[in-house]
Residue, then its C-alpha position, 0 to 999 in steps of 0.5 A: m750569193i756570198e761571192f757576189m756580195i764580196n765582189l761588189p764595189t766598195w761604193i755599192k757596199l757603202i750605199l747598201g750599208l747606209n740604207l740598212l742603217w737608215t732602215s734600222t731607225f724605223w725599227v728602233m723608233s717604231e713610228p714616224i716623226v710627224i711634222v705639222a706644216d702648211t704645205e700645198y699638199g695635204a699629207f705626204n710621207f718620206a721614209n720615217i717622216v710624215v708631213l700633215t697640214s695643220e688643217i688636217y692634224d688639228n681636227r680630231d675627226d675621222w678624216r684625220a684618223y684615216v690620213l694618219a693611218h694611211e701615212y703610217t702604212h707608208f712608213i711601214q712599207s718603207a721599213l719593210h722594203t727599205p728606203l732605197i727600194n721603196g722610193p724607186m718602187y713607188s715611182i714605178f707604181t706611180l708611172y704605171s697608175k698614171y698610164k692605166t688610170g690617169n692618176q698616181w693612186d688608183a692602180n698603185p699597189l702601195e697606195n691601195q694598201a695604204t688606203y685599205w689599212g688607213h680605214r683599219l688601223t689607228f695611229e696617234p703619233k708620239f713625235v710631233l714637230r710644228f713649223 
């Protein structure tokens, strides 16, 4: 394994290093940055950023609590898999789910896990930006 790593081209080592550096921000911050902005999507996650519409974020109800916990689970998935692996893995699972069920969620293991924990976790963000 060490010989394999030593023989990797420099550009691949740089990509892997930047990926691990980015991943370290997940563990140092310990929670995602939540951005409240009106977009055409209700909520989505990209690595250590969660975006919610103000309609979801400003309502203190069960749906808001579920969505925050669901997206927080995606943050944890990215922290565990690293962004370099989680992004392509999510894309593959999305294609598989679309093929099996006609949508990107029902047969996607990452979405199923986030749905499961969305009903069981509580997440109240400390870092919130509004646009």
